C-alpha positions in Angstrom: -3.0 -25.6 -10.8 0.7 -25.2 -11.8 3.7 -25.0 -9.8 7.1 -24.6 -10.6 10.2 -26.7 -9.1 13.6 -25.4 -9.5 15.8 -22.6 -9.4 15.0 -18.8 -10.0 17.6 -16.2 -9.7 16.0 -12.4 -9.5 17.4 -9.4 -10.1 14.8 -6.5 -8.9 16.1 -3.3 -10.6 14.1 -0.5 -10.7 10.8 0.9 -9.9 9.1 3.8 -11.0 6.2 6.4 -10.5 5.8 5.4 -6.8 3.4 7.4 -4.3 2.5 7.4 -1.1 -1.1 6.8 -0.5 -3.8 8.5 0.6 -3.7 6.5 4.1 0.2 8.0 4.7 -0.5 10.8 6.7 0.9 10.4 10.0 4.3 11.0 7.9 3.1 13.2 4.7 0.1 15.1 5.7 0.5 18.1 3.2 0.0 15.7 0.1 0.7 12.4 0.2 0.9 11.9 -3.4 4.2 14.7 -4.1 5.8 13.7 -1.3 9.3 11.9 -2.3 9.7 7.9 -0.3 12.1 6.6 1.6 11.0 2.7 0.0 12.5 -0.6 -0.3 11.3 -3.9 -1.9 9.7 -7.3 0.2 9.6 -9.7 -1.9 7.7 -13.7 -1.1 7.5 -16.6 -2.8 4.2 -17.4 -2.0 4.1 -17.1 1.7 7.6 -17.9 2.3 9.7 -14.6 3.1 12.7 -14.5 0.1 14.7 -10.7 1.1 14.5 -6.8 0.5 16.4 -4.9 -0.7 18.3 -1.8 0.9 16.0 1.3 1.4 17.0 4.3 -1.7 16.2 7.6 0.7 14.2 10.6 -0.7 13.0 9.7 -3.5 10.5 7.5 -6.6 12.5 6.5 -8.5 14.6 4.1 -6.8 16.7 2.1 -8.4 18.2 -1.2 -7.0 20.1 -3.7 -8.8 20.0 -5.9 -6.5 20.0 -10.2 -6.8 18.5 -12.9 -4.8 18.4 -16.7 -5.9 16.6 -19.1 -4.3 16.1 -23.1 -4.9 11.7 -23.5 -5.3 9.6 -26.2 -4.9 6.0 -26.2 -5.3 6.5 -22.5 -6.0 3.1 -21.2 -7.3 4.1 -17.2 -7.5 5.8 -14.2 -6.5 4.9 -11.2 -4.7 6.3 -7.5 -4.3 5.0 -5.3 -1.7 7.0 -1.9 -1.1 7.5 -0.1 1.6 8.7 3.7 3.4 10.9 3.1 5.8 9.9 5.2 8.5 11.9 7.2 11.5 9.3 5.3 13.8 7.8 1.7 13.4 5.9 0.4 11.8 6.7 0.6 8.0 4.3 2.3 5.5 2.7 0.0 2.8 3.5 2.0 0.0 1.8 -1.0 -3.1 2.8 -4.6 -4.2 2.2 -6.9 -6.5 2.0 -9.9 -7.9 3.4 -12.3 -10.5 2.6 -16.4 -10.6 5.2 -18.2 -12.1 3.3 -20.3 -15.0 2.9 -16.1 -16.7 6.4 -15.6 -16.9 6.6 -17.6 -20.5 10.3 -16.8 -21.0 12.5 -18.6 -18.5 14.7 -16.0 -18.4 12.3 -12.3 -18.6 13.4 -8.8 -18.0 10.0 -7.2 -17.1 7.7 -4.1 -16.4 5.5 -4.9 -13.1 2.1 -2.9 -12.3 2.2 -2.4 -8.9 -1.2 -1.8 -7.2 -2.5 1.0 -6.4 0.5 2.6 -8.5 4.1 2.6 -9.8 5.3 0.1 -11.4 8.4 -1.8 -10.7 11.7 -3.4 -13.5 13.1 -7.0 -12.6 15.0 -9.4 -14.6 14.5 -13.4 -13.7 16.0 -16.2 -14.7 14.0 -20.0 -14.1 16.0 -22.6 -14.4 13.9 -25.6 -14.0 10.3 -27.0 -14.8 6.5 -26.5 -14.4 4.7 -29.0 -13.7 0.7 -29.8 -12.4 0.8 -30.4 -8.4 -1.7 -30.9 -5.9 0.7 -30.9 -3.2 1.1 -28.4 -0.8 4.6 -28.8 0.3 6.5 -25.8 -0.4 10.1 -24.7 0.8 13.0 -22.6 -0.5 16.8 -22.2 0.2 17.7 -18.9 0.7 21.1 -17.0 0.6 22.1 -16.2 4.1 21.2 -12.0 3.9 17.7 -13.3 2.9 17.2 -16.0 6.3 18.3 -13.2 8.5 15.3 -10.3 7.5 12.7 -13.5 7.5 11.0 -12.5 10.7 10.7 -9.0 9.3 9.2 -10.2 6.4 6.5 -12.6 7.4 5.3 -10.1 9.9 4.6 -7.6 7.4 2.0 -9.6 5.6 -0.5 -7.9 3.3 -4.0 -9.5 2.6 -5.7 -8.7 -0.7 -9.0 -8.9 -0.6 -11.5 -7.4 -3.6 -8.5 -4.9 -4.3 -8.2 -3.6 -0.4 -4.8 -4.1 0.7 -5.0 -5.1 4.2 -2.8 -4.9 6.9 -2.8 -6.0 11.0 -2.5 -2.7 13.0 -2.4 -1.2 16.2 -5.3 1.5 16.6 -4.7 4.3 18.5 -8.0 5.6 19.4 -11.5 4.1 19.3 -11.7 2.2 16.1 -15.6 0.8 14.9 -15.6 -1.6 11.9 -16.5 -1.4 8.5 -18.6 -4.5 8.3 -20.3 -5.4 11.6 -19.9 -1.4 13.4 -18.7 -3.2 16.4 -15.9 -1.9 18.6 -12.5 -3.4 17.7 -11.0 -4.2 20.7 -7.8 -5.0 21.8 -5.1 -3.1 24.0 -1.7 -5.1 22.9 -0.3 -5.6 19.6 -2.1 -5.3 16.2 -6.4 -5.4 17.3 -7.7 -5.7 13.8 -6.9 -5.1 9.5 -7.1 -1.3 8.5 -6.7 -1.0 4.2 -3.5 0.9 2.8 -5.5 2.4 0.1 -8.8 3.6 1.4 -8.4 3.2 5.1 -11.3 0.7 5.1 -10.8 -0.8 9.4 -12.4 -4.6 9.6 -12.4 -7.0 12.7 -10.0 -10.3 11.8 -13.2 -12.0 11.9 -15.0 -10.3 9.0 -12.3 -10.8 6.6 -15.2 -13.1 4.9 -17.7 -10.7 4.9 -15.8 -7.8 3.0 -17.1 -7.6 -0.5 -16.6 -4.1 -1.6 -14.2 -2.9 -3.8 -11.1 -1.1 -2.9 -11.8 2.4 -4.4 -8.5 3.5 -4.5 -7.6 0.2 -6.3 -5.8 0.0 -10.0 -8.5 -1.0 -13.1 -8.3 -2.9 -16.4 -10.1 1.0 -17.6 -7.7 3.0 -15.9 -4.6 4.9 -18.3 
C-alpha cells in the first residue's frame, strides 16, 4: 500500500457540467438534469474531513479558486463530494470522485478529474514530501481553522461506494422496503438505512455487503 507523508497544498479551481441526479426530485421535480444547482465541494483525506468550499448559487459551472493546506501522515487518497446546498436539510448529493496520492505522478499538478455519475472538477495540487510502502494504520493531518470548524458536517455526510452505487445514510418519510432482502426498513428517529443517490436503490445497513448489482446510472469506461 503506497502512502504519502508530507505537506499538501490544494487549490480547488472550478467544476464543470454538474447535474442534479434523478434522486433529486424533491428540489427539481420537472427535469433534474437541466436544473441549476447551488453547489459546494466537501473534501476528505481518506476518512478524515479536510474542509469544504463556499456555496455558489444557481450554476452548473461553479468557479471557486479556494485553497486548502494540510500536513498528511500515511495518506492514501483524496475524496471530493459535491452537494447541492438545499434550503431544507439534508443537502442533496450531486457527484463525487476519489484520487489516490500515488496516481498524482507530478508532485505539482494542474488536472481535471472526472466525477461520477457526471461532471468534472479542476484542481491544482502540490505535494511536498515522500511516498512509501506502509502497513501502519495511523493516519492524521493538521488542518486550518476554517476546515476544523466544518469538520462535523463532513463526518455526517459520508458517501459509501459499492459497485458504483453512491449510498448515503437516509431517513425515510414513508414505508420503505430493502432492495436486497425485501424486508421492511425499521426506524423512527435519525437514519434508518442507505439509499443510492444516483439510482435510488434502498438497502438496510446490514445488507451493504450483499449488494452485487452495478448502479445503472454510473459513468462507465464505454461512455463518451
